[in-house]
C-alpha positions as CSV (number, residue, x, y, z in Angstrom):
1,X,15.0,12.8,187.4
2,X,11.1,12.8,187.8
3,X,8.5,11.8,190.1
4,X,5.3,10.7,188.4
5,X,2.0,9.7,189.7
6,X,0.1,7.7,187.6
7,X,-3.5,6.2,189.2
8,X,-2.2,6.6,192.4
9,X,1.3,5.4,192.2
10,X,4.5,6.8,192.3
11,X,7.0,6.1,189.9
12,X,10.5,7.5,188.8
13,X,10.7,8.8,185.2
14,X,13.5,10.5,183.0
15,X,13.1,14.0,181.0
16,X,12.4,12.7,177.3
17,X,10.2,9.9,178.2
18,X,6.3,9.8,176.7
19,X,4.1,9.4,179.3
20,X,3.1,6.3,177.4
21,X,6.4,4.7,177.7
22,X,6.8,5.7,181.3
23,X,3.2,4.0,181.8
24,X,4.4,0.6,179.9
25,X,7.9,0.7,182.0
26,X,6.3,0.5,185.0
27,X,3.4,-2.0,183.7
28,X,0.3,1.0,184.3
29,X,-3.0,0.3,183.0
30,X,-3.4,2.5,180.3
31,X,-4.6,2.0,176.7
32,X,-2.7,1.7,173.6
33,X,-3.9,-0.6,171.3
34,X,-2.1,0.8,168.2
35,X,1.3,0.7,170.0
36,X,1.7,4.3,170.8
37,X,1.2,5.4,167.2
38,X,-1.3,7.9,167.6
39,X,-4.0,6.1,165.9
40,X,-6.4,4.9,168.5
41,X,-6.7,7.3,170.8
42,X,-7.1,5.3,174.1
43,X,-4.6,6.3,175.6
44,X,-5.7,9.2,176.9
45,X,-4.2,11.2,180.7
46,X,-5.7,13.4,182.6
47,X,-3.0,15.6,184.0
48,X,-4.0,16.6,187.7
49,X,-0.3,18.4,188.5
50,X,2.6,19.0,186.6
51,X,1.5,20.3,183.3
52,X,4.1,22.5,182.9
53,X,6.5,19.7,183.4
54,X,5.3,18.2,180.2
55,X,5.8,19.5,176.3
56,X,3.7,21.7,174.9
57,X,0.0,20.3,172.8
58,X,1.7,19.1,169.6
59,X,-0.3,19.8,166.0
60,X,-1.2,16.1,166.1
61,X,-2.6,16.5,169.9
62,X,-4.5,19.8,168.6
63,X,-5.8,17.6,165.4
64,X,-7.2,14.8,167.9
65,X,-8.4,16.5,171.3
66,X,-11.2,19.0,171.3
67,X,-11.0,22.4,173.0
68,X,-13.4,20.7,175.6
69,X,-10.9,18.2,176.5
70,X,-7.7,20.3,175.9
71,X,-9.8,22.6,178.7
72,X,-10.1,19.5,181.3
73,X,-6.1,18.9,181.0
74,X,-6.4,15.5,179.0
75,X,-3.4,14.8,177.1
76,X,-2.2,12.1,174.5
77,X,0.4,9.8,176.5
78,X,2.1,8.5,173.2
79,X,2.4,12.3,171.9
80,X,3.6,14.0,175.5
81,X,6.9,13.9,176.8
82,X,8.4,14.7,180.0
83,X,10.3,18.0,178.9
84,X,11.1,19.6,182.9
85,X,12.3,17.9,186.2
86,X,9.3,17.8,188.7
87,X,6.6,16.1,189.9
88,X,3.5,15.0,187.4
89,X,0.3,13.4,188.6
90,X,-2.3,12.1,186.2
91,X,-5.3,9.5,185.7
92,X,-5.6,7.3,182.7
93,X,-9.4,7.3,181.3
94,X,-8.7,3.5,181.7
95,X,-8.7,4.1,185.2
96,X,-11.5,7.0,185.4
97,X,-13.5,4.1,183.7
98,X,-13.0,1.4,186.2
99,X,-13.6,3.7,189.2
100,X,-17.1,4.6,187.7
101,X,-17.9,1.1,187.7
102,X,-17.4,0.5,190.9
103,X,-18.2,3.5,192.3
104,X,-20.7,5.4,190.6
105,X,-22.0,3.2,187.5
106,X,-24.9,5.3,186.6
107,X,-22.4,7.8,185.1
108,X,-20.8,5.1,182.5
109,X,-23.4,6.1,179.7
110,X,-22.7,10.0,179.8
111,X,-19.3,9.2,180.2
112,X,-19.0,7.7,177.0
113,X,-21.0,9.5,175.3
114,X,-19.4,12.9,176.0
115,X,-15.8,11.1,174.8
116,X,-17.6,9.8,171.9
117,X,-18.6,12.9,170.7
118,X,-15.5,14.6,171.2
119,X,-14.0,12.1,169.2
120,X,-16.4,12.6,166.6
121,X,-16.0,16.6,166.7
122,X,-12.6,16.1,165.8
123,X,-12.5,13.5,163.2
124,X,-12.3,15.6,159.8
125,X,-9.0,17.1,161.6
126,X,-7.7,13.6,163.1
127,X,-8.4,12.1,159.5
128,X,-6.7,14.9,157.7
129,X,-3.9,14.6,160.0
130,X,-3.2,11.0,159.5
131,X,-3.6,11.1,156.1
132,X,-1.1,14.0,155.6
133,X,1.6,11.5,157.9
134,X,0.9,8.9,155.2
135,X,1.5,10.8,152.3
136,X,4.6,12.6,153.9
137,X,5.7,9.1,154.3
138,X,5.7,9.1,158.3
139,X,4.0,6.1,158.5
140,X,5.4,2.9,158.3
141,X,2.5,0.1,158.1
142,X,5.0,-2.7,159.1
143,X,6.2,-0.6,162.5
144,X,2.6,-0.2,163.5
145,X,2.0,-3.8,162.9
146,X,4.9,-4.6,165.3
147,X,3.7,-2.0,167.8
148,X,0.4,-3.1,167.9
149,X,1.5,-6.7,168.6
150,X,3.8,-5.5,171.2
151,X,0.6,-3.5,172.7
152,X,-1.7,-6.9,172.9
153,X,1.1,-8.8,174.3
154,X,1.2,-5.9,177.1
155,X,-2.2,-5.8,177.7
156,X,-2.2,-9.7,178.3
157,X,0.3,-9.3,180.7
158,X,-1.8,-6.6,182.7
159,X,-4.4,-9.0,182.9
160,X,-2.0,-11.9,184.3
161,X,-0.8,-9.3,186.8
162,X,-4.2,-8.2,187.7
163,X,-5.8,-11.4,188.2
164,X,-2.7,-13.3,189.8
165,X,-2.6,-14.5,192.9
166,X,-0.4,-12.4,195.9
167,X,3.1,-13.8,195.8
168,X,3.2,-15.8,199.5
169,X,5.7,-14.5,202.0
170,X,9.0,-16.3,202.6
171,X,8.8,-19.0,204.6
172,X,11.0,-19.0,207.6
173,X,12.9,-22.1,208.9
174,X,12.6,-23.2,212.4
175,X,12.7,-26.0,214.9
176,X,9.5,-28.0,214.7
177,X,8.0,-28.8,218.2
178,X,7.2,-32.7,218.6
179,X,3.3,-32.1,217.7
180,X,3.9,-30.6,214.5
181,X,6.4,-33.6,213.4
182,X,4.0,-36.2,214.3
183,X,1.4,-34.6,212.9
184,X,3.1,-34.2,209.6
185,X,4.7,-37.8,209.9
186,X,0.9,-39.7,210.9
187,X,-1.1,-37.0,209.3
188,X,-2.9,-37.2,212.4
189,X,-2.7,-34.4,215.7
190,X,-0.6,-35.6,218.4
191,X,-3.4,-35.7,221.0
192,X,-4.8,-38.4,219.4
193,X,-2.0,-40.9,219.4
194,X,-2.0,-39.9,223.3
195,X,-5.5,-41.0,223.1
196,X,-5.4,-44.2,221.6
197,X,-1.9,-45.4,223.6
198,X,-3.7,-44.3,227.1
199,X,-6.5,-46.4,226.0
200,X,-4.4,-49.8,225.2
201,X,-2.6,-49.3,228.2
202,X,-6.0,-49.5,230.2
203,X,-7.0,-52.3,228.2
204,X,-3.8,-54.1,229.3
205,X,-3.8,-53.3,232.8
206,X,-7.7,-54.6,233.4
207,X,-7.4,-57.7,231.1
208,X,-10.2,-56.1,228.8
209,X,-10.9,-57.0,225.4
210,X,-11.2,-54.6,222.9
211,X,-15.1,-53.9,221.2
212,X,-14.2,-52.9,217.4
């Protein structure tokens, strides 16, 4: 059993799981438009602790990650598995962007430019790798389409979870006081009923006619 911290939230994970599968299982915000087939390059994560507990860089990862990103401990979540027990900490690139927007938005443009450039540098290798998968029969179009649909569904679910109101705590049944019962039954506070009763008694005692 592994302890994995994703975007400062702690979860449990099993050896053999892909980082992407762990994130999806716990409804963590992570990019995976292609459904985890190593096509869209949106599930990048930055490993801040426990790199030794993950699978070594595969040839597919090396085809997609520039040396600069590798040096920054960036991994492709759909191509990285948990190999050894221990603690793993990582931050998704989606979370990095969210923090930038909230705390230092002036860094967004340089960040996007850097990530775009690093992807462009590896574009020839990425195309060659994907073409090789296709010709080797390792690229199942129907399966990819199904995974994309699941990824979109998961994304919608995450949006609903993000904007859903917090769950209300369970109410505790208790004996209601008389004023509370009066308020619920009449829609008026208890003291208003007392005032009306007192007014009626005064009018009756002094034989006064109420003014409407």
